[in-house]
C-alpha angles and dihedrals in degrees: 000000000000121000126205129194087258089062094063108117100148134047127185114204116195119200115170110289096358138056137180132211116213120198124192129201090213126042112268117240137149089249091063088062102038093047090071088075099048102097095155092230139065108272120239120246094263092050091048089058089046090050093051092048090048091051091049092049091049091050091050090050091050092049092049092051091047092052092048093054093045093052092049090046095053114024114108094007096104130071094230130075126279116226141176117231129191117197118192137185125228090207133048098275114179123220100264093048093043092049091054091051092046093054091047089053092051089050093051094045092050091050090053097046092048085074090056105045105351091245137116121232114263109213153147120219130193121191120216134189118231121217091260089054101254120134124237134172136233110202135184114201114195098193110032110165122238113258115194106229135019092241091058091050093052091045092054105035097036088047091066095042106053091152098085140313131334119206121187126193129182113238118240118195103180088129096045131262098292093091088053092052092046091050093053096044102040092083090056092048095049091048099036093124097041107127092209086078092056108130089356132111114263093203140005132218137185121260098239100061121127107254130222110258113226122199119189124193089237091126134040090245092055092046089054092048094052091048091052092049092052093051099039097047102030087123089071096053109120096191144295128263122204126204134171122233125192092221103028100036116216115006119199118197117191115190124205124194116189122206129216091275094051094103089069090061096052108098128220088239091057092048092050088054093055117087113248090230089057094053091047092057095056123093110275097244098041115122097257092050094046089050091050092050091049092053091047093053089062092063133051098250108118093147091058090045095053094047093047096052097033090119097040 
């Protein structure tokens, strides 16, 4: 049985200790999204403005979803602390100038912390416009190294950000990660129609982040895998949301959140069905990887174990 892109009706998106399975009434394809703009005629001026606003809102939704997946894929999977940072400007720095200074700041901080633990910061940063027009940044750093003493922190971080103020806050997740996601995405939601973000990035992130892993039922093997995951881990399903889409019909999204004991419920048969390259791209202490390690410890295969988790 040969599958094509037009046959894709299900996606499974894996992000750390959670995943979701999205099912579409109509086959998913790029054409189903792009056709919404093919009117066959030159739009009038009012419809041009509506089209721009629609594109801006769509860009903001994509950015929000991407930030959400990156946070769930990375939070708690590093040995260091996670912190919020707010970087402000004293003057009225516009977005292009501010972005250059932000990236210089990240470069200098990375060079400094390489001397502490040899690693680069893993982060997501969202720019926001203040009422007076100046840009500032809201940043979540997933692996901020411990610095002994507040004075040392200010002498190092403030040294690299001479343009304004730096505020750091330790992240507390007693109520789960959703407040963290809402904090990082609210600035995109409130400024989703701002024309200053046209053709500009709405957020930045470091290159070394763990990425969401997406499996489409575009092959018989993937379709079997998604079916096995749904059946094997049904106990972790937290509910299903249903939405209607003009081009894809009814969209069902089932969300699964695995607990710290989840690896004990992941069968050897399910792990055998998962591609090795997929497992190796997940965070090293996520449930699927822990389950894989546990199964490997039962057999004498250290060489395979080392090669499989070389990048973890």
